[in-house]
N, C-alpha and C positions, 0 to 999 in steps of 0.2 A: 346598441343594435342587437335584432334577434338574428341567427347566424343564418336560421336554412328558408326561406318558408315554408307555410304548410308540415314545417316538424311537431307543431299540436295543431289542434284545431278544437272549433267546439261540436262535442258530440253529440248525434242525433239519432232519434229513433230511425229504427229502417224504410219504418216507409214514407218518414217527410218527406216532401218535397222542397230544398229550400235550399240557395247556394249558398254555397261556405265559402267557396276562391276569395281572394282579392281583386279581382277584375272588375269589382263590381259597374265599374264606368264604361261598361264598351257594349255596346249596340249590337242588340240579338239581330245577326244578316244569314240569309239563306242563300245558299247557289248549289245547281242543281248541274250533274250532264248524262246524257243520254245518248248512248253510246253500245253501236256497236263496228265489226269490223269494218261496214259500208260508209260508214258517217258516224258524225256526231253533232251531238243539240246543248248547248252552255243554253244555261240562263242563270244568268247573275246576280239581277235581286230577285228570287224566289220566293212568294208566299205561299202560306196555304190556302189558300183559295185557292190556288195551281193547283193542292193536292191530287185530284182526279185528274186533269187534264193533261197535265205536262208528261207525267208518269208514263210509260209504256216499257210495262212488262213483257214485250217479247226479247226487252235489248234486256243491254247491263246499264244501273241509275247507281249516280253516287248523289245522294246526299250531302253539303257539308254544310255545316250549323255551327256560326261564330257568333259565339257569346253565350252565357248562359244565364242572362241576366233576368230574361221572360216565361218565368214560369208557365205562365200560359200558353201559351207557344209549345212548349216542350210538354205542359198534357196534350195538345191537340196533336203532334207531330204522335205522340207514343198509341194515344187513341185510334187517328189513324191506321200504323199498324200494329196495332193490336199486341202493344207493349204493355209487360205488369209494371204495379208503381213500385216495385223493389229497383227494379234495372233504372227506370228514372231517377228511383233516390241514387242511385249506387253514381249514378253521370251526375248528378247536382252536386255528391257531399264527397269533397277535392281531399277528404283527409283518409280516407280507405286506399286499404296499399292496392300493387294491379288483383287483377283477378281475369282468372277466362273461366265463362258461363258456358255450358253447352244445357241448351233446352231442345226442345221437338224439332223443331221449328225454327231457332233461334242461337246464335252462334253469338256472348256480347262480352271486346275486348275491354277493359280499365289499365293505363296506363299513363305513365309518367313520361312525360319529356322534362328531362337537362340539357339547362345551356349554362352554362359558365357567362356573370355579371362581366359588363364592360370594365366598369371602375372600379372592382372590387374582387376581395377572395370568394364572395355569397357565389352559392349556383342559383341560377333562376327553374321555378319549378310549375310545369304547368301540364295540367291534369287533358286527358285526351279519352275518348270511350268511341267504338266500335260497334254496331250493331249489322251483323251481318242474316241476310233472310235470303230467300230465293228472287236470283236476281237484281235487291237491292244491298246497295253499303250504305250504313247511313254517317255520319261520324263530325263527334261533337269534339266545338276546341271552347274552351274557358276566353281566348281573343282571335282578333286575325291575325294569324303570323307566313312566314312563309316556307313553314315546313315544306309542302307537296306546292308549292311553285313549280318546279321541273316535272313533278307527277300531269301536272294540271296541262304543260305543254304539250308534254307525252300524247297526253287524249288531241290535246287542237293537232300535233302535226301527224298525229300515228307513226310516233316516235316510237319504236321497238314492236313486241307483243301485245301490249299488256289491252289493245282491243281487239286483240283477236282471240284473250281468253277473256272466261269469266271475273265477275268482281270478286270471286276470292283469290282473286290472283293480285290486284289491286288489294284488296287490304295486303297481302305480303308487300306490297308495295309502300305503304302507310307504314305499317310496322318497320321496313325497313329501314324508311326515312330517318323515323323516332330514334330506332337501335343508333344513327349515321350520330344525332344527337348527344348519343354516349362519348361515343370514338373521340366526339370532338370536346365535350365536354371533362375527359381522361386525359386527351395530351394534352388540355389546356392547364390540369393538375401536375399533369406531369413536368413542362416548363419551370413553374414552380416552386414545386418542388423540387427539381432538378439546382436553380436556385439558390433558391433553398441552402440547400447541401455545399454550395461552394462558399453563399454567406456564413454561414457554421465556419466552416476551415480555419475562412481568415479571425472572424471576429467572433464568438462566442455568448453574443448577445443580453442580456435576458428576456427580450422582444421576441428572439428567434423561437425559443420555445414556444412563448403565444400561436405564433405563427405555424410551428410543426403541427400544435396539436386544435387548431384548426384545419386545417391541409387535412388531418388524420380523420376528424368528423367528417368531413367533405367526403371522404373516400370510405366511412362507412357509409355514408346515407347512401351514393353511386349505391352498397354492394345492397346494403337493404331493397334499394328500385328494384335492380338487376335480380336481383333472387327468387320473387317471386314470378318474376317474369318469363325466365328459364325453366321457371317449375309446371308454365303455363304450354309453352314452347314444347315443355319433354311432355303434357298429355298428351296434346294435337296433331306427334311425331309420334305416341302411341297408336294413334286412331287409328292408322294409312291402314291397317289393316286389319282393322277392323272393319263386319260385317251389320254391327247395328249403329254402324255411321248414318247420320240423316241426309249425306252428302249434298250439305252445304259448300263440303269446300272436295275439288275435281282429286283423283287417284294422284294426274300426275304434279297434282299442287302443292301437294303435301310436301316433296324435297324442297320447295323453295321452303317452308317455314322449317326442316329439317336444319337445313342452310341457317336459319335466322336462332336457332337452339345453338346450333356451332358455335354462333357469335356472342349467344352468352355466355356459355364457358370463355372465349376467348376471353374478353372486357374482366372476368371473376377471376383470369386468373393472372391475367396484367395488375388487377389491383392488385389481391395478393401479395408480388412481387411489388409494388409502389409505395403500400403497408409496412415491410422487411425493408424498404429504399429510407421512410421515415422515420425506424425506428429503430437504422443505422443511424440517422441521423441525428436521434433525439441520445447517443447513447454515445457518438460522439464530442456533442451539446456536456454531459456528466465528465464526460474521458478528461472535457478540455479545463470545465472548472474544477476539476479536482488537480488537473494539471498544475492548474495557476495560482491554485492554495498551496501546493506540495511545493513549487518556487518563490511563493511568499512566507511561505513556514524556513525555506532553508535559509532565502535571505536574512530573515530575524535571528535563525539558531546561528547563523556565522557570526555576523552583529555582535551576537550575545555571547557566542565565544570568544572575542574577541575582547569584547570591555568584562570580561568576570576578571583575569587575573588583574589586566588596569584596575579593576575596582579594590584588585582584593591587596595592592599595592598604594593603594591613595588612603584605604581603611585603618592597614597597618599603622603608617605616618599619622594619622588624624588619632592617632590613639595622645593621652594629656599622660605619660610618664616621663618622672624625669629624669632617666638614665636611658634613653635613646641616643647615645653616640653620632648618630646621623644627622640629628636633626642641630646640632651645634657647627656641624662642617660648613665650610665657606664658599662650599659645587657643589652643597651635597644634591641643592634644589634639581642646578642643571646633569649633575647626575643621575638624580631619580624619572626628569622627562626624558631625558638620553635612554635611559634602559627601558622605560615605559615606549618608547618609538622603537625602538627594533625587536622588542618584544612585537609591536604589530604590525610589522613589515617580516621579521618570522612565523607567526601565524597565519599571513598571507599566503606563501610562499609557500606555507606548508597546506593549509586549503587548495591553491591552487594543483598542485602536485595531487592530490588527490583525486581529483579534478570532480570535490564540492562545486565551483563551480567554471 
């Protein structure tokens, strides 16, 4: 079984529009929210035929797309909002790493959402992409999921400040929801690692070492997913006081993205700590194996030390010489057996006093 989905994928040309993910059975659906501080309108079964009629450019517009199998629909969306094919190719190609692309009037964000698998140690991966334009946020998900359910409820019920802000703040909320999945995944990994460490202390079986390596792979994959996200958020952090900024992110919203950057640093620090814990578990495993081997060797050495003098005695009296007076002694056998028995007792007492066992 492959450990982590999307670890490898078929490489495509940068301009090739083809969905490379595994969720090919999911039908492409769209949902549109048009909102401001006063009201919100939700279009649950949105179609491309309503692109011109439903968008209100005097308000905030959030178009959420579930499923990336309908390439023609993705092309239509790209053509309507004047997105170049390179961006569309990055949306459809799930082998791409997390990236941020800041164009003149478009901000593109590509990120991996990670969650623990329910019945295994694997990590489930889904790619999400975001297009931020003036008054418009377009999100692309590989399948329908509940990552943003609480954000939709906040829009419907006017909870919090989301409807009083521009779509750049909505982008922050969506990214923050995705980052919460990192925390959930990392917490699940930490629980499993703690159980693994406790199991290692009880009985260091070879299967434990395999589990340690599996969790090390998971943590490395988490790290590879978060590092480019950290770099992208740092780029946004540096844009706060940039006079050449395209204005897609409001000055007051930059502080929220700085919080996300801080979260990414905290996640990386925690991953490093967990990697150290796994390294300690691995070292303990090998130390325990060495200790067991030493115990075995010590036991065999003691047994050998006991039987060496006995073997010597047996060897002496096993020689076929004529002039061996002890061989003609009536009670010679019992005397030799008694001496051998006393010798064994004496060696055991000696070893015990030396605390060899």
